[in-house]
Wavefront OBJ file of the C-alpha trace (Angstrom):
o trace
v 7.206 161.495 -11.185
v 9.117 164.784 -10.357
v 7.741 164.611 -6.774
v 9.261 160.920 -6.310
v 12.525 162.181 -7.853
v 12.554 165.068 -5.274
v 11.884 162.621 -2.425
v 14.670 160.248 -3.530
v 17.061 163.028 -3.969
v 16.204 164.457 -0.552
v 16.901 160.890 0.996
v 20.281 160.577 -0.791
v 21.284 163.976 0.490
v 20.313 162.968 4.045
v 22.224 159.699 3.803
v 25.397 161.348 2.557
v 25.219 164.098 5.293
v 24.602 161.478 7.927
v 27.499 159.324 6.751
v 29.919 162.312 6.567
v 28.906 163.256 10.042
v 29.397 159.752 11.252
v 32.659 159.422 9.643
v 33.879 162.664 11.114
v 32.634 161.344 14.568
v 34.555 158.096 14.045
v 37.648 159.891 12.944
v 37.435 162.015 16.088
v 36.852 158.868 18.394
v 39.836 156.952 16.727
v 42.476 159.580 16.117
v 44.231 158.749 19.502
v 44.004 154.979 18.779
v 45.104 154.535 15.187
v 48.804 153.906 14.509
v 50.570 157.170 13.549
v 51.750 157.005 10.063
v 53.965 159.288 7.947
v 53.145 159.920 4.280
v 56.124 159.492 2.052
v 56.139 159.215 -1.751
v 53.361 156.863 -2.591
v 53.643 154.960 0.632
v 52.451 155.448 4.151
v 54.957 154.542 6.859
v 54.383 153.467 10.437
v 56.674 154.869 13.183
v 58.735 152.231 15.057
v 56.681 152.547 18.168
v 53.259 151.862 16.196
v 55.010 149.262 14.028
v 55.620 147.362 17.333
v 51.997 147.669 18.149
v 50.942 146.349 14.726
v 53.452 143.407 15.093
v 52.065 142.455 18.552
v 48.447 142.557 17.110
v 49.516 140.324 14.304
v 51.155 137.852 16.466
v 53.448 135.115 15.068
v 51.243 134.680 11.879
v 52.318 138.237 10.926
v 50.467 140.890 8.884
v 48.620 139.779 5.950
v 50.153 142.427 3.794
v 53.602 144.063 3.785
v 53.837 147.074 5.897
v 56.069 150.253 5.597
v 58.093 151.464 8.564
v 60.404 154.503 8.939
v 63.242 154.577 11.559
v 66.780 155.272 12.461
v 69.388 152.573 12.425
v 70.472 152.028 15.928
v 72.920 149.179 15.480
v 73.791 146.383 12.948
v 74.471 143.012 14.539
v 75.272 141.169 11.195
v 76.949 142.920 8.265
v 76.227 140.089 5.857
v 72.527 139.889 6.141
v 71.850 143.414 7.595
v 70.339 142.209 10.866
v 69.612 145.420 12.793
v 67.604 147.432 15.281
v 65.849 150.578 14.142
v 64.442 153.283 16.560
v 62.148 156.222 16.622
v 63.892 157.549 19.823
v 61.157 155.790 22.145
v 61.282 152.165 21.068
v 63.459 149.699 19.050
v 62.330 147.289 16.361
v 64.443 144.265 15.506
v 64.989 143.759 11.795
v 65.778 140.168 10.856
v 67.564 141.067 7.738
v 67.618 143.814 5.159
v 67.611 143.297 1.278
v 67.491 145.580 -1.709
v 64.246 147.171 -2.876
v 63.262 144.001 -4.999
v 64.566 141.502 -2.453
v 67.273 140.236 -4.731
v 70.290 141.382 -2.978
v 71.288 140.800 0.681
v 72.586 143.624 2.679
v 76.241 143.088 2.040
v 75.766 142.888 -1.611
v 74.121 146.182 -2.070
v 76.344 148.792 -3.439
v 74.728 151.610 -1.477
v 73.509 150.553 1.976
v 72.577 152.345 5.261
v 74.697 152.153 8.499
v 74.090 153.368 12.143
v 72.552 156.784 12.216
v 70.941 156.622 8.971
v 67.218 157.061 8.548
v 65.542 154.095 6.603
v 62.351 153.495 4.908
v 61.688 149.680 4.772
v 58.829 147.355 3.988
v 58.031 143.882 5.092
v 55.910 141.615 7.321
v 55.456 142.681 10.813
v 54.979 139.871 13.274
v 56.411 138.437 16.546
v 59.018 135.813 17.070
v 59.126 134.037 20.427
v 56.800 136.819 21.551
v 59.110 139.683 20.501
v 58.147 142.040 17.606
v 60.153 142.139 14.545
v 60.145 142.756 10.771
v 61.216 139.778 8.798
v 63.335 139.870 5.665
v 62.747 143.632 5.078
v 63.214 145.358 1.681
v 64.976 148.677 1.655
v 62.862 151.483 -0.117
v 65.283 154.193 0.515
v 67.504 155.722 3.278
v 68.874 159.070 4.231
v 72.619 159.110 5.229
v 73.614 160.532 8.457
v 77.223 160.699 7.428
v 77.357 164.488 7.068
v 75.977 165.075 10.584
v 78.864 163.369 12.434
v 80.799 165.953 14.531
v 84.479 165.119 14.981
v 85.528 168.123 16.723
v 86.617 165.926 19.778
v 88.792 163.819 17.749
v 92.512 164.396 16.852
v 94.075 163.131 13.751
v 97.330 161.076 14.130
v 99.625 158.390 12.638
v 98.878 154.748 13.759
v 102.059 154.421 15.844
v 100.870 157.465 17.767
v 97.582 155.898 18.248
v 98.995 152.826 19.647
v 101.063 154.896 22.132
v 98.024 157.014 23.242
v 96.217 156.608 26.325
v 92.918 154.534 26.679
v 89.972 156.766 25.932
v 91.717 158.869 23.455
v 89.401 159.874 20.497
v 91.362 160.007 17.412
v 91.193 159.796 13.616
v 93.535 157.443 11.541
v 93.911 156.607 8.024
v 95.538 153.530 6.553
v 95.153 150.514 4.338
v 92.994 147.451 5.240
v 95.369 144.685 5.638
v 93.091 142.024 6.978
v 89.397 141.583 7.961
v 88.608 139.266 10.928
v 85.327 137.339 11.231
v 82.905 136.397 13.997
v 80.413 133.436 14.127
v 78.781 132.787 10.827
v 81.658 134.360 8.896
v 80.232 137.865 9.897
v 83.025 140.562 9.426
v 83.852 142.091 12.873
v 87.058 144.106 12.622
v 89.908 145.203 10.430
v 93.787 145.633 10.621
v 94.615 148.978 9.619
v 98.229 149.754 8.324
v 100.063 152.961 7.488
v 103.666 153.730 7.162
v 104.398 153.880 10.842
v 102.434 150.836 12.191
v 99.304 148.656 12.401
v 96.369 148.476 14.752
v 93.184 146.514 15.059
v 89.921 148.335 14.586
v 86.902 146.580 16.072
v 83.544 147.183 14.547
v 80.902 145.013 12.731
v 79.621 147.824 10.512
v 83.112 149.089 9.614
v 84.380 145.612 8.676
v 81.275 145.013 6.632
v 81.604 148.161 4.392
v 85.345 147.872 3.453
v 87.581 145.678 1.439
v 91.154 144.507 1.900
v 93.429 146.986 0.187
v 91.101 150.128 0.524
v 92.604 153.089 2.127
v 90.159 153.958 4.864
v 89.887 156.919 7.307
v 88.093 156.258 10.653
v 87.324 158.035 13.790
v 87.496 155.702 16.955
v 88.467 155.493 20.579
v 91.699 153.900 21.788
v 91.345 151.065 24.183
v 92.996 148.045 25.752
v 90.566 145.203 25.369
v 90.572 142.102 27.664
v 87.804 139.592 27.766
v 85.829 140.190 30.991
v 86.170 136.758 32.233
v 89.912 137.117 31.949
v 90.568 140.401 33.466
v 91.374 139.234 36.983
v 94.037 136.775 35.626
v 95.388 139.398 33.065
v 96.088 141.788 35.956
v 97.843 139.098 38.046
v 100.048 138.232 34.937
v 100.693 141.926 33.913
v 98.776 141.641 30.656
v 97.666 145.094 29.660
v 95.178 144.031 27.078
v 94.824 144.164 23.218
v 95.853 147.422 21.654
v 92.737 148.370 19.441
v 90.438 150.983 18.531
v 86.572 150.654 19.286
v 83.289 152.723 18.669
v 84.673 153.225 15.152
v 82.983 155.654 12.722
v 83.589 155.287 8.984
v 84.712 158.664 7.479
v 85.811 157.770 3.987
v 87.394 154.911 1.737
v 89.179 154.893 -1.440
v 87.709 153.264 -4.524
v 90.860 151.503 -5.551
v 92.988 148.980 -3.603
v 96.677 148.601 -3.009
v 99.087 146.544 -0.893
v 99.675 147.563 2.709
v 102.982 149.362 3.552
v 105.588 146.775 4.732
v 108.769 148.951 4.986
v 108.289 149.534 8.751
v 107.609 145.784 9.618
v 110.368 144.175 11.635
v 111.654 140.690 11.053
v 111.338 138.365 13.898
v 110.686 134.836 14.702
v 107.608 133.003 16.331
v 109.918 132.102 19.262
v 110.890 135.747 19.993
v 107.312 136.855 19.721
v 106.025 134.090 22.148
v 108.895 134.887 24.446
v 108.170 138.725 24.440
v 107.416 139.894 28.082
v 103.759 140.859 28.500
v 104.955 144.344 29.811
v 106.114 144.918 26.223
v 102.639 145.091 24.635
v 103.099 143.810 21.039
v 99.472 142.983 20.511
v 98.019 144.075 16.930
v 101.436 144.865 15.834
v 102.746 143.065 12.699
v 106.114 141.072 12.336
v 107.549 139.178 9.466
v 108.429 135.585 10.382
v 109.579 132.399 8.715
v 107.212 129.765 10.069
v 105.641 126.420 9.614
v 101.822 126.194 8.980
v 100.057 123.236 10.466
v 96.402 122.045 10.028
v 94.572 119.966 12.752
v 91.191 118.774 11.553
v 88.762 118.021 14.314
v 84.992 117.083 14.488
v 83.281 120.171 13.313
v 86.221 122.581 13.453
v 89.720 123.077 12.202
v 92.583 124.370 14.212
v 95.552 125.962 12.422
v 99.036 126.535 14.138
v 101.946 128.782 13.309
v 105.005 127.262 14.517
v 108.753 128.229 14.374
v 111.032 126.307 12.189
v 111.660 123.742 14.998
v 107.999 122.611 14.390
v 107.324 122.841 18.081
v 107.488 126.403 19.403
v 104.152 128.213 18.395
v 100.733 129.026 18.973
v 97.248 128.844 17.376
v 95.295 131.049 15.161
v 92.476 132.898 16.809
v 89.195 132.014 15.233
v 85.573 132.434 16.220
v 84.309 130.358 13.167
v 85.832 127.024 14.069
v 88.567 127.748 11.572
v 86.391 128.335 8.577
v 87.814 131.923 8.299
v 91.403 130.400 7.835
v 90.524 127.678 5.429
v 92.958 129.400 2.902
v 95.712 128.216 5.133
v 95.065 124.585 4.053
v 97.322 124.887 0.953
v 100.149 125.685 3.272
v 99.954 122.820 5.650
v 103.370 121.438 6.567
v 105.220 124.130 4.427
v 107.750 126.898 5.356
v 106.148 130.186 4.806
v 106.732 133.934 4.966
v 104.161 135.136 7.375
v 103.128 138.709 8.254
v 102.048 137.732 11.707
v 100.304 139.548 14.580
v 99.258 138.530 18.069
v 95.608 139.773 18.254
v 95.394 139.246 21.825
v 96.693 137.149 24.823
v 94.572 134.448 26.485
v 94.897 134.922 30.194
v 93.881 132.270 32.721
v 95.245 130.298 35.721
v 97.480 128.299 33.296
v 99.218 131.662 32.215
v 99.054 133.716 29.215
v 99.586 132.791 25.565
v 99.548 134.834 22.401
v 96.880 134.044 19.854
v 97.884 134.800 16.260
v 96.282 136.276 13.086
v 98.240 135.582 9.850
v 97.908 138.875 8.002
v 99.516 137.543 4.984
v 100.929 134.232 4.037
v 103.259 133.191 1.286
v 105.178 130.062 0.691
v 108.953 130.415 0.984
v 109.723 128.230 -1.892
v 113.528 129.040 -2.160
v 113.946 129.088 1.571
v 117.453 127.947 2.722
v 119.821 128.648 5.450
v 123.591 128.950 5.336
v 125.644 126.450 7.195
v 126.469 129.003 9.741
v 122.817 130.031 10.264
v 122.000 126.223 10.682
v 124.524 125.969 13.535
v 123.079 129.034 15.207
v 119.534 127.538 14.864
v 120.497 124.233 16.413
v 122.242 125.884 19.258
v 119.343 128.118 20.150
v 116.391 125.886 19.405
v 117.844 122.473 20.560
v 121.034 122.572 22.486
v 120.330 125.362 24.776
v 116.811 124.222 25.456
v 118.135 121.082 27.178
v 119.515 123.177 30.177
v 117.386 124.514 33.073
v 118.280 127.902 34.480
v 118.509 126.521 38.090
v 119.647 123.091 39.262
v 118.843 121.926 42.845
v 120.415 118.518 42.276
v 122.294 116.292 39.885
v 120.169 115.989 36.810
v 122.147 112.954 35.339
v 120.885 114.300 31.975
v 121.717 112.721 28.635
v 122.484 115.625 26.200
v 121.828 115.393 22.511
v 125.101 115.267 20.269
v 123.385 115.303 16.840
v 120.273 117.077 15.600
v 118.360 117.158 12.319
v 115.555 119.369 11.128
v 113.614 118.814 7.863
v 112.328 122.449 7.627
v 115.935 123.965 7.585
v 117.120 120.891 5.530
v 119.826 120.009 8.075
v 121.006 116.602 9.083
v 123.111 115.471 11.850
v 124.425 118.679 13.092
v 126.978 117.813 15.738
v 127.071 119.653 19.083
v 129.840 119.474 21.853
v 129.711 120.701 25.314
v 132.252 122.197 27.588
v 132.260 123.727 31.192
v 134.144 127.164 31.138
v 134.521 128.097 34.901
v 133.367 125.419 37.292
v 134.378 122.066 38.745
v 130.805 121.342 39.859
v 129.623 120.355 36.249
v 130.953 117.368 34.471
v 130.106 116.082 30.931
v 130.759 112.237 30.995
v 130.615 109.699 28.140
v 128.303 106.931 29.455
v 127.440 104.147 27.044
v 128.306 106.425 24.115
v 125.969 109.076 25.550
v 127.103 112.625 26.754
v 125.684 112.900 30.268
v 125.795 115.983 32.507
v 126.343 115.580 36.149
v 126.377 118.277 38.809
v 128.025 118.085 42.202
v 126.615 119.722 45.424
v 127.287 123.536 45.696
v 125.997 126.933 44.843
v 127.510 128.926 41.949
v 126.943 130.393 38.651
v 128.355 128.333 35.882
v 128.971 129.143 32.132
v 128.429 126.279 29.547
v 129.838 126.474 26.149
v 128.083 124.710 23.266
v 129.710 124.281 19.907
v 127.779 123.232 16.850
v 129.525 122.003 13.616
v 127.963 121.435 10.128
v 129.811 120.830 7.016
v 132.613 123.460 7.300
v 130.880 125.912 9.565
v 131.277 126.115 13.406
v 129.459 128.321 15.864
v 129.581 128.752 19.579
v 126.976 129.635 22.214
v 127.606 130.219 25.915
v 124.836 130.196 28.406
v 124.599 130.649 32.222
v 123.186 128.006 34.615
v 122.779 128.387 38.357
v 123.652 125.665 40.671
v 121.656 126.130 43.987
v 121.731 122.889 46.054
v 119.271 123.292 48.850
v 118.421 121.264 51.899
v 115.147 119.332 51.396
v 112.442 121.111 53.398
v 110.129 119.449 55.806
v 107.118 117.870 54.125
v 104.024 115.964 54.984
v 102.789 112.975 53.241
v 100.231 113.019 50.544
v 97.767 110.937 52.653
v 98.194 113.539 55.499
v 97.430 116.303 52.938
v 94.292 114.547 51.806
v 93.099 114.295 55.407
v 93.925 117.919 56.288
v 91.361 120.742 56.632
v 90.516 122.681 53.330
v 92.564 125.807 53.167
v 95.581 124.203 54.934
v 98.964 125.181 53.324
v 100.763 121.863 52.539
v 104.369 121.206 51.450
v 104.624 117.885 49.696
v 107.320 115.772 47.952
v 106.500 113.149 45.337
v 107.023 111.913 41.808
v 105.361 113.714 38.922
v 103.103 110.766 37.705
v 100.877 112.125 34.864
v 99.290 115.216 33.495
v 95.741 116.342 34.632
v 93.734 116.588 31.400
v 91.992 119.842 30.698
v 93.514 121.234 33.879
v 96.936 122.920 34.166
v 98.546 120.491 36.497
v 99.652 116.996 37.347
v 99.194 114.100 39.678
v 101.693 113.790 42.450
v 102.520 110.296 44.098
v 104.652 109.656 47.172
v 103.589 106.107 47.959
v 100.990 107.110 50.677
v 98.467 108.448 47.985
v 98.157 110.538 45.051
v 96.630 114.011 44.615
v 95.932 116.439 41.671
v 98.155 119.620 41.839
v 97.162 122.566 39.888
v 99.802 125.344 38.913
v 100.710 127.676 36.168
v 102.167 126.909 32.712
v 105.468 128.468 33.692
v 105.890 126.025 36.473
v 104.886 123.119 34.112
v 107.769 124.026 31.801
v 110.214 123.432 34.687
v 109.411 120.025 35.578
v 108.750 116.619 33.817
v 107.154 113.272 34.168
v 109.246 111.272 36.571
v 110.758 114.286 38.316
v 111.051 114.172 42.209
v 109.828 117.409 43.380
v 108.829 119.416 46.326
v 105.821 121.694 45.971
v 103.912 124.173 48.215
v 100.270 124.988 47.822
v 96.785 124.857 49.450
v 94.862 121.715 49.808
v 91.156 122.207 48.975
v 87.908 120.689 47.501
v 86.587 121.962 44.183
v 82.761 121.723 44.570
v 79.669 123.801 43.763
v 77.622 122.172 46.548
v 79.434 120.425 49.575
v 76.110 119.107 50.824
v 75.586 116.847 47.595
v 79.148 116.143 46.484
v 82.679 115.947 47.847
v 83.934 117.337 44.494
v 87.498 117.139 43.663
v 90.275 117.160 46.114
v 93.362 118.855 44.967
v 96.213 121.171 45.793
v 95.633 124.773 44.248
v 98.007 127.563 43.264
v 101.061 125.241 43.749
v 104.586 126.516 43.435
v 107.706 124.592 42.885
v 110.078 124.637 45.954
v 112.600 122.170 44.785
v 113.189 120.009 41.694
v 115.341 116.984 42.413
v 114.912 115.971 38.727
v 115.481 112.267 37.693
v 113.292 109.974 35.749
v 111.776 108.224 38.648
v 109.347 105.332 38.518
v 106.186 106.229 40.691
v 104.825 103.880 43.341
v 101.920 101.799 42.795
v 101.344 100.686 46.484
v 98.037 102.488 46.987
v 96.585 101.518 43.636
v 93.292 99.565 43.854
v 93.802 96.484 41.635
v 91.492 93.756 43.048
v 88.070 95.145 41.549
v 86.438 94.132 38.353
v 85.390 96.793 36.032
v 81.806 96.168 37.076
v 82.788 96.767 40.723
v 84.577 100.077 39.789
v 81.395 101.295 37.928
v 79.647 101.053 41.296
v 81.858 103.792 42.671
v 80.714 106.303 40.168
v 77.325 107.395 41.681
v 77.931 108.197 45.382
v 79.396 111.685 45.092
v 79.638 112.066 48.929
v 82.351 109.384 48.950
v 85.647 110.800 47.639
v 87.129 108.809 44.760
v 89.416 111.598 43.292
v 92.407 110.374 45.359
v 92.096 106.827 44.464
v 93.779 105.170 41.473
v 92.279 102.055 39.858
v 93.732 99.464 37.656
v 91.500 97.123 35.690
v 91.016 95.687 32.189
v 88.569 97.406 29.760
v 88.298 99.354 26.420
v 89.149 102.757 25.531
v 86.477 103.838 23.153
v 86.444 106.852 21.000
v 83.002 108.154 19.938
v 82.850 110.758 17.151
v 79.776 112.918 16.909
v 78.857 115.766 14.458
v 80.541 118.456 16.480
v 82.706 116.625 19.044
v 84.762 113.567 19.851
v 84.604 111.971 23.278
v 86.464 109.074 24.883
v 85.168 106.523 27.256
v 86.199 103.568 29.372
v 83.929 100.582 28.821
v 83.731 96.820 29.509
v 82.748 96.267 26.015
v 84.044 97.473 22.641
v 82.223 100.711 21.565
v 80.543 100.954 25.022
v 80.291 104.230 27.049
v 80.468 103.290 30.700
v 82.782 105.979 32.142
v 83.204 109.278 30.401
v 86.792 110.593 30.194
v 86.841 114.242 31.418
v 88.347 116.541 28.533
v 88.003 119.672 26.897
v 88.219 118.165 23.478
v 88.681 114.606 22.306
v 92.185 115.368 20.865
v 93.463 115.566 24.486
v 93.185 111.843 24.680
v 94.393 111.116 21.065
v 97.760 109.861 22.579
v 95.815 106.584 23.393
v 94.334 106.047 19.833
v 96.666 103.265 19.074
v 95.066 101.168 21.736
v 91.576 101.603 20.400
v 89.618 98.450 19.909
v 91.813 96.385 22.247
v 91.137 95.115 25.724
v 93.906 96.803 27.816
v 94.953 97.440 31.314
v 94.133 101.007 32.311
v 95.518 102.890 35.312
v 93.071 105.782 35.985
v 91.666 108.150 38.724
v 88.198 109.512 39.060
v 87.765 113.295 38.768
v 84.935 115.788 39.498
v 86.351 119.205 38.341
v 82.972 120.515 37.262
v 80.783 119.339 40.035
v 78.675 116.937 37.790
v 77.295 113.446 38.427
v 78.622 110.876 38.093
v 82.403 110.970 38.489
v 84.424 111.290 35.236
v 87.715 109.607 34.691
v 91.403 110.522 33.888
v 93.781 108.013 32.365
v 97.189 107.886 33.980
v 98.366 105.055 31.815
v 97.418 102.206 29.694
v 99.066 99.128 28.261
v 98.191 96.238 25.982
v 100.999 94.171 27.367
v 103.587 95.374 24.826
v 103.109 99.122 24.581
v 102.861 101.309 27.736
v 101.481 104.852 27.046
v 101.707 107.471 29.726
v 99.463 110.412 30.017
v 101.697 113.235 29.181
v 99.044 116.013 28.826
v 100.549 119.269 29.829
v 103.959 117.918 29.192
v 103.805 117.373 25.377
l 1 2 3 4 5 6 7 8 9 10 11 12 13 14 15 16 17 18 19 20 21 22 23 24 25 26 27 28 29 30 31 32 33 34 35 36 37 38 39 40 41 42 43 44 45 46 47 48 49 50 51 52 53 54 55 56 57 58 59 60 61 62 63 64 65 66 67 68 69 70 71 72 73 74 75 76 77 78 79 80 81 82 83 84 85 86 87 88 89 90 91 92 93 94 95 96 97 98 99 100 101 102 103 104 105 106 107 108 109 110 111 112 113 114 115 116 117 118 119 120 121 122 123 124 125 126 127 128 129 130 131 132 133 134 135 136 137 138 139 140 141 142 143 144 145 146 147 148 149 150 151 152 153 154 155 156 157 158 159 160 161 162 163 164 165 166 167 168 169 170 171 172 173 174 175 176 177 178 179 180 181 182 183 184 185 186 187 188 189 190 191 192 193 194 195 196 197 198 199 200 201 202 203 204 205 206 207 208 209 210 211 212 213 214 215 216 217 218 219 220 221 222 223 224 225 226 227 228 229 230 231 232 233 234 235 236 237 238 239 240 241 242 243 244 245 246 247 248 249 250 251 252 253 254 255 256 257 258 259 260 261 262 263 264 265 266 267 268 269 270 271 272 273 274 275 276 277 278 279 280 281 282 283 284 285 286 287 288 289 290 291 292 293 294 295 296 297 298 299 300 301 302 303 304 305 306 307 308 309 310 311 312 313 314 315 316 317 318 319 320 321 322 323 324 325 326 327 328 329 330 331 332 333 334 335 336 337 338 339 340 341 342 343 344 345 346 347 348 349 350 351 352 353 354 355 356 357 358 359 360 361 362 363 364 365 366 367 368 369 370 371 372 373 374 375 376 377 378 379 380 381 382 383 384 385 386 387 388 389 390 391 392 393 394 395 396 397 398 399 400 401 402 403 404 405 406 407 408 409 410 411 412 413 414 415 416 417 418 419 420 421 422 423 424 425 426 427 428 429 430 431 432 433 434 435 436 437 438 439 440 441 442 443 444 445 446 447 448 449 450 451 452 453 454 455 456 457 458 459 460 461 462 463 464 465 466 467 468 469 470 471 472 473 474 475 476 477 478 479 480 481 482 483 484 485 486 487 488 489 490 491 492 493 494 495 496 497 498 499 500 501 502 503 504 505 506 507 508 509 510 511 512 513 514 515 516 517 518 519 520 521 522 523 524 525 526 527 528 529 530 531 532 533 534 535 536 537 538 539 540 541 542 543 544 545 546 547 548 549 550 551 552 553 554 555 556 557 558 559 560 561 562 563 564 565 566 567 568 569 570 571 572 573 574 575 576 577 578 579 580 581 582 583 584 585 586 587 588 589 590 591 592 593 594 595 596 597 598 599 600 601 602 603 604 605 606 607 608 609 610 611 612 613 614 615 616 617 618 619 620 621 622 623 624 625 626 627 628 629 630 631 632 633 634 635 636 637 638 639 640 641 642 643 644 645 646 647 648 649 650 651 652 653 654 655 656 657 658 659 660 661 662 663 664 665 666 667 668 669 670 671 672 673 674 675 676 677 678 679 680 681 682 683 684 685 686 687
């Protein structure tokens, strides 16, 4: 018995020794293949590099158990949900979102959360999504802040007004109150307006915006820059726009626990009109002004636009939104109301059409007790209505009817009377024609002063403006037909009648009886002409096409400048319009893109149909109600909303084919439409 026990015991010893040796051998063989891990607390953490390997091995199904990973936060792309990349210095791992240690709180709800540079210890399922490794819905175990390791020796502290005036690339530290937070897609905070007692500036940074609240005093280190969207840089340079004054590469230093209102003592009172008319050379971007303004809401399909207009209800611009207007939903309660607005131009959109400031309303309050004195009403009417009737330069007799009475619901004024007087010239005369005040100008060349007098109740105010009379000989021109037939790149001088706007393009159709052609120019030129004007323009005839071997494209005149405006409200010729084809026959013209159709105008009976989708509204011409035979080229459905009163009726439509974006088949642009009683002209660009 003892002998058996000894034999069994010997066998067990052998097995144990063999197993130990085998285990040691396996460990030696695999120590270069197993994922590297870090023991921390009760968990074992993969490095980022090895976590990527585990994720790739697990594939789209993911690991069967939650894994632990240690890494340094490289960047955060969503401050709401904590989407981020973490790194180990060699490789980066995408984290779909970061939650609290029990998964109950999303990143933005955590009282204490990690930021770029911090070391994080996280757990979650490692997997691949579309072939790329990631950790989905990670839970934060703990993190080590890197805040104390930031070195600000290269930064200099300064007030915000000094920061604004500093050169691009200056590294600086500023402290101020958070006056506003801006948002990117998905209502993700992406920047803040910072205000002290000297000025305001915009600070771009997703992480910074995600960790502060409005009213907090915040200290940041950042770099001064003049930001321009890359696709707009060439046009901005041509226009003289220097870029949005802001700070980037922002590092959070500290923030107060309490909140307060931002300092308003330094803010100047202005008007929307003055802001819009500020020269681009005077860079006012991200500065704040106090204005009286009218808020207007415009609801589209899948988006809402908000406009901030001056008290004339016309002069204004739109609120800059990356969230289809959702970030400005609070403005809805102010729709149609006069408000006190602390207003900033965040940036200036720059393209071939020109430059336009885009607004951010920092603070809005209804001006419930707003009123103007009778004298102020007179001044307002003179500046916003009477003076705007005059051009700076006249090349011919305008025969223009001038308003003699003006009303405005926002300033609560009715029938403000205006009279006109010539001070120093015999070339200008105001005549009473059929109870209308009509301005006539005789041929000549001189500067003339016009005196306008506004009367309201017992108040009377005057305003004197200068106009220039500069009658010129009409230059030699060629016909539009000859321009159409000319070689691309030919400089052409054309005379014709401004017929209609070019939808979604800054320009108009010009007609001289021999043909029509689209003319593209800038918004400044558009402001000096009107539908029906007899004008002379100079530009370059060209084709707009991506592939001349498969499509003619759009024939047009580009970079047009106004040589002469002979004014008038003239009726354009329809001599070249094609009127003898049925709608079905016109449809046949759509498909062959090697035959130019963009210089033809068709007139036929059809329907104008409006089709609303989930995110957009489109307009069509069709032979049947609700049909979609010919798509109307537009940037948004609202550009054709002027024709809504003709929807559902068979109408006579005058239109041209267009091919601005080199697509097949041709699209269309309405020039006018009528139901036999109402004639609607396409006044896009001239509204």
